C-alpha positions in Angstrom: 97.3 94.3 103.8 94.3 96.6 104.2 96.6 99.3 105.5 98.4 99.4 102.2 95.2 99.3 100.2 94.0 102.3 102.1 97.3 104.0 101.5 97.1 103.4 97.8 93.6 104.8 97.6 94.8 107.9 99.6 97.7 108.4 97.1 95.7 108.0 93.9 92.8 110.3 95.0 92.4 113.8 93.8 94.9 114.8 96.6 97.5 112.7 94.7 100.6 114.1 96.4 101.6 111.5 99.0 100.2 112.5 102.4 102.7 111.1 105.0 101.3 110.7 108.5 104.3 110.2 110.8 102.2 108.2 113.3 101.1 105.8 110.7 103.8 105.7 108.1 106.9 105.9 110.3 106.4 105.6 114.1 103.2 103.9 115.1 104.1 104.1 118.8 102.9 107.7 118.7 100.0 107.4 116.2 97.9 110.0 118.1 100.7 112.2 119.5 100.0 115.9 118.9 103.8 116.5 118.9 106.3 114.1 117.4 110.1 114.5 117.5 112.9 112.7 115.9 116.5 113.3 114.8 116.9 114.2 111.1 119.4 111.4 110.7 116.9 108.8 112.0 114.3 109.9 109.5 116.9 109.9 106.8 117.5 106.2 107.4 113.8 105.5 106.7 112.8 108.0 104.1 116.2 108.8 102.5 118.3 112.0 102.1 116.4 112.8 98.9 112.8 113.2 100.1 110.4 113.3 97.2 107.5 115.7 97.1 104.9 115.0 99.8 102.7 116.7 102.3 101.4 116.3 105.9 97.7 117.1 106.1 96.7 118.7 109.5 100.3 118.9 110.7 102.9 121.7 110.7 106.5 120.5 110.4 109.8 122.1 111.4 113.2 121.0 110.1 116.3 122.3 111.8 119.5 121.3 110.0 122.7 122.0 111.8 125.3 121.7 109.0 125.7 121.1 105.3 124.0 122.2 102.1 120.2 122.0 101.9 117.9 122.1 98.9 114.3 122.7 100.2 111.2 123.1 98.0 108.0 124.4 99.6 105.1 124.8 97.2 106.3 127.2 94.5 109.4 128.4 96.5 112.9 127.0 96.3 115.6 127.5 99.1 119.2 126.6 98.5 121.1 127.4 101.7 123.6 126.1 104.2 123.1 125.1 107.8 122.3 126.0 110.4 118.9 126.6 108.9 115.3 126.2 110.0 112.3 125.4 107.7 108.7 125.9 108.7 106.2 124.0 106.5 102.4 124.6 106.8 99.9 121.7 106.7 99.1 120.1 103.4 101.7 122.2 101.5 103.7 120.1 99.0 107.4 120.1 99.8 110.6 118.1 99.1 114.1 118.4 100.2 117.7 117.0 100.0 120.3 117.0 102.7 123.9 115.9 102.6 124.9 112.5 104.1 126.6 114.2 107.1 123.8 116.6 107.8 122.1 116.3 111.2 119.5 118.1 113.1 115.9 117.9 114.4 112.5 117.3 112.8 109.3 118.3 114.7 105.8 117.4 113.5 103.1 119.4 115.2 99.3 118.9 115.1 97.8 122.1 113.6 95.4 122.5 116.5 98.3 123.3 118.9 99.5 126.2 116.7 96.0 127.4 116.0 95.4 127.6 119.7 98.6 129.7 120.1 97.4 132.1 117.3 94.0 132.5 119.0 95.8 133.4 122.3 97.3 136.4 120.7 100.3 135.5 118.5 98.4 136.4 115.3 97.9 139.9 116.6 101.5 140.3 117.8 103.3 139.1 114.6 103.0 139.1 110.8 103.6 135.3 110.7 101.6 133.9 107.8 100.8 130.3 108.6 100.0 129.5 105.0 103.5 130.2 103.8 106.8 128.4 104.2 109.5 130.0 106.2 113.3 129.6 106.0 115.6 131.0 108.6 119.4 130.8 108.4 122.2 132.1 110.6 123.9 133.9 107.8 120.7 136.0 107.2 120.5 137.4 110.8 122.0 140.4 112.5 124.1 140.0 115.6 121.4 140.9 118.0 119.1 138.2 116.5 121.7 135.5 116.9 120.6 135.1 120.5 117.0 134.3 119.4 118.4 131.7 116.9 120.4 130.1 119.7 117.3 130.0 121.9 115.5 128.1 119.0 118.4 125.7 119.0 118.2 125.2 122.8 114.4 124.8 122.7 114.8 122.0 120.1 117.4 120.3 122.3 115.0 120.6 125.2 112.2 119.1 123.2 114.5 116.2 122.2 115.5 115.6 125.9 111.9 115.7 127.0 110.8 113.4 124.2 113.4 110.8 125.2 112.6 111.0 128.9 109.8 109.5 130.9 108.7 112.4 133.1 105.6 113.8 134.8 103.4 115.8 132.6 105.5 115.1 129.5 102.8 116.0 126.9 102.2 119.3 128.7 105.9 120.2 128.8 106.4 119.3 125.1 103.4 121.5 124.2 104.8 124.5 126.1 108.2 124.1 124.5 106.5 124.1 121.1 104.7 127.3 122.1 108.0 129.0 122.9 109.6 127.7 119.7 106.8 129.0 117.5 107.0 132.4 119.2 110.7 132.6 118.5 110.2 131.7 114.9 107.5 134.4 114.6 110.0 136.9 116.1 112.6 136.0 113.5 110.2 135.6 110.5 111.0 139.1 109.2 114.6 137.8 108.7 113.6 134.8 106.6 115.6 134.0 103.5 114.5 135.1 100.1 113.4 132.2 97.9 113.5 131.8 94.1 110.1 131.2 92.6 109.5 128.1 90.4 107.8 128.7 87.1 104.2 127.7 87.2 104.4 125.5 84.2 107.5 123.8 85.5 105.8 123.2 88.9 102.7 121.8 87.1 104.9 119.4 85.1 106.8 118.4 88.3 103.6 117.7 90.2 102.2 115.8 87.2 105.4 113.6 87.1 105.0 112.9 90.8 101.4 112.0 90.3 102.3 109.5 87.5 104.9 107.9 89.8 102.3 107.4 92.5 99.9 105.8 90.0 102.4 103.6 88.2 105.0 102.9 90.8 104.4 99.2 90.8 104.6 99.0 87.0 108.2 100.1 86.9 107.8 102.4 83.9 110.9 103.5 82.1 111.5 107.2 82.1 110.6 107.5 78.4 107.1 106.2 79.3 106.6 109.0 81.9 107.8 111.7 79.5 105.5 110.4 76.8 102.5 110.5 79.0 103.4 113.9 80.5 104.2 115.3 77.0 107.7 116.6 77.8 111.2 115.7 76.7 113.5 113.8 79.0 116.0 116.7 79.0 113.4 119.2 80.1 112.0 116.9 82.8 115.6 116.5 84.0 116.1 120.2 84.2 112.8 120.7 86.0 113.5 118.0 88.6 117.0 119.2 89.2 115.7 122.8 89.8 112.9 121.9 92.1 114.2 118.9 94.0 117.9 118.8 93.1 117.4 115.2 92.0 117.2 113.5 88.6 113.9 112.0 87.5 115.3 108.5 87.7 116.5 109.1 91.2 113.1 110.5 92.3 111.4 107.3 91.0 114.0 105.0 92.6 113.8 106.9 96.0 110.0 106.7 96.0 110.0 102.9 95.3 112.6 102.4 98.0 110.5 104.4 100.5 107.5 102.1 99.8 109.7 98.9 100.2 110.9 100.2 103.6 107.3 100.9 104.7 106.2 97.4 103.8 109.2 95.7 105.4 108.6 97.7 108.6 104.8 97.5 108.9 103.4 94.6 106.9 103.6 90.9 107.7 104.2 90.0 104.1 107.3 88.0 103.3 110.1 89.6 101.3 109.0 87.6 98.3 105.4 88.7 98.6 106.5 92.3 98.9 108.6 92.0 95.8 105.7 90.7 93.8 103.2 93.3 95.2 105.6 96.1 94.2 106.0 94.8 90.7 109.3 93.0 90.9 109.2 89.8 88.8 112.2 88.3 90.4 112.6 88.2 94.2 116.4 87.9 93.8 116.5 91.1 91.8 114.3 92.8 94.4 116.9 91.9 97.1 119.8 93.1 94.9 118.0 96.4 94.3 117.3 97.0 97.9 120.8 96.1 99.1 122.4 98.2 96.3 120.5 101.2 97.7 120.8 100.6 101.4 123.8 98.3 101.9 121.6 95.9 103.8 119.4 93.0 102.8 115.6 93.2 103.1 115.7 90.4 105.7 118.3 92.2 107.9 116.6 95.6 107.4 113.3 94.1 108.8 115.2 92.5 111.8 116.8 95.9 112.5 113.5 97.8 112.4 111.9 95.2 114.7 114.5 96.0 117.4 113.5 99.7 117.5 
């Protein structure tokens, strides 16, 4: 219970954009791991294909999507591309994304100290890589001679996956060195990154304000009209803003955020399904179960059993 109180305080502080810590909020087996790997499709089961705006304080993140259309928002930049594509997100930078149901790939979460060490060892002098900015690399934006470097990135991610799943001598050291090689390859290709479209500052402010209000009032189950009234914007404009930045409707963003919190509590808390439903503002546990099953095709009870097996 205290874990969720801490999380609520973390989300409603001045840094109101949800700070997702992979080792706490998703995979506690690796709570202190400097490098964390998982397949995109595994994370999608937990967080959803439409990932609301969030951040990862003190961690860089790399998404490599093999196929499908991708809508990726990093800070004030918007990328709408096709796979194979790579996204490099700096620590604490707000981002959100949407991938298609059949999209697959790799997600790498890296403690910032690892990459800072690499920069100190000379990468900063060798490249123009700006670690404060997001990067998007796609196959279609590269010349023929650069395709080999992209293929090496793909191979390195596969090597990281294989090493992550293995139990081998010096595993942390091997993972760290694969990460070094991966970042160097990204730096070499960073001049080929995709041009983004900028999001209007006022639209971005309103989008962040909407996300803030969701975090504060998630358990109150506000109707959309209540959000627009508090924010001071029409429903149609908020819809246009959300579609442009996250390619999701406001109602879907609210629903996905609530579903994400239900999944966390079913996975990590010892509360019963009924207790979770009341804590998250559902007045009727039966409706809570219907809501969850309609979104996931599985009951809360069976979802919890499935997560316990992992």
